[in-house]
Every structure is written in C-alpha cells, then in structure tokens.
C-alpha positions, 0 to 999 in steps of 0.5 A, a space after each residue: 375112062 381118063 380125066 380128059 374123056 370124062 371132061 368131054 363126056 360129062 356135060 350139063 347140070 348135075 342132078 341128084 336122083 332122090 331116094 323116095 320112101 313110103 311111110 313104112 320106109 319101103 322104097 317108093 318105086 312109083 315115085 322114083 319112076 316118076 322122078 326119072 320120067 320127069 327128067 326124061 320128059 324134060 329132055 335129059 339124055 346121055 351127054 347133056 346131064 350128069 345124074 348123081 346117084 349114091 347111097 349110104 348105110 
C-alpha cells in the first residue's frame, strides 16, 4: 500500500485495542472480546476507524 492509498483507506478515530489480563496475568479473552464487541456495536467498520494494536516484550 502506498502512502496515498493509506490516506484514502485509513479514516476515522485511532482507537487502541487494550490487552486485558486476569489477576493471574493470563490473557482475559472474554474482556478482549467484550471490548471489540463494544466497538462493533458502536458502528466500527472497515473504513471508519483505525485500530491501534501493538505489543511489547
């Protein structure tokens, strides 16, 4: 994808996808699913939002 293509494709707010953990530091998949479901229910679709997903470690 070129810079010009990205400018036309990436529109809307940049929303971070949070990594949620349980008390024992395992990944909280239900919480992650809930956050993504919230975004979808609020109207997030390809072309109107940029999801910021990253990791470190």
